[in-house]
N, C-alpha and C positions, 0 to 999 in steps of 0.2 A: 611488274612483268613476272609472270610465273616461271619458275624453273622446272623443267621437265625431268622427272626421275624415272628411271626404268622400273618396270613393274617388279615388285618383290615376289618371290615364289612363296606360296603359303607353307612355311616350314612346320607349322603346327600339324598339317596333314601328315607329313612324314613322321613326326613324333608320335601322333596318335596311332598311325598304322603300325610303327614299331612296337609300341606298348601293347597293341591288340594282339600281334603276332606273339609276343613274349607271354602274355596272359593266357592265350589259347594253348600254347605249348606247355606252360606250367600246369594248367587244368588238366590236359591230357596226361601228362606225367604223373601228376598226383592221383588221378583217377584210376590208374592201373592197379589191378589187384596183384598181391604178391604171388610169385610163382610158388607152386607147392614144392617142397623139398622131396628129393628122391627117397624112397623107403630104404631102410638100412639093409645092406647086404645084397643088393641086386646089380651090382656093377662087376664086370670082369676086371681083375687087377693084372695089368700088363706093365712092361717097363716103360711104356709111354703114358701110363696113367699119371694124373697129377696127384700130388701129395694131398691136397685139400679134398679131392674127390674121394680118395682112399680113407682118410680120417673121418669124413662125413659118413661114409657108408659103413665103415668098420671102426668105431671109436676105440675098440680094444687095441687097435695098432699104435696108439700114441705111445705107450711104454716101450713098444718095439723100436720106434724111431728114436726115442730118447736113449735107449741102450746102445744104439749104433752111432750116437754123436749128433744127431739132428736136433739140437737142443732148442732151436727157435720154435719148434712145434709146441713147447710147453706154454709159450706166451700166446693168449688168444688173438692179440692185435697182429702180432708178427705172423702168426699161423694164417690169419686171413689175408694178410698183404702178400706174403712171400710164398706160401704153399700153393696158392692158386696158379703160379706161374712156373713151378719147378716140378719136373717129372721124377719118377722113381729112379730112372736111369741117371739123371743129373745128380740126385742126392747121392747115389752110390759112388759116382766118379768124384764128387766133391769130398766125401769123407773116406775115400779109399776102401770101400766095403764091396765084397763080392755080392752081385745081384742075387745069386742063388741063395746065399746065406741069409740075405734079407727076406727073400720070398718064402723060404722054408719056415720062417718063424711066423 
């Protein structure tokens, strides 16, 4: 006598579909062209500007930041990680620097 078993769902279809979605997303991501960098010196510097934006547009500001105690700007890895999320106003508050003193330099 045969024993009846419930039909097994085709799990391979789910796996292949997941792999296809992953491969398409990877292909789409890898196929994107890099975004062109903004040209130097074309952004307005305000107290809400990010440190990374300012340093990218005006590389000559790195010694100014170092002079005011923002030493992590010297390390390229930390500059890339931290400076993208910190505004000039936050840097001034953190290091007890007058915003006007920093902006006049």
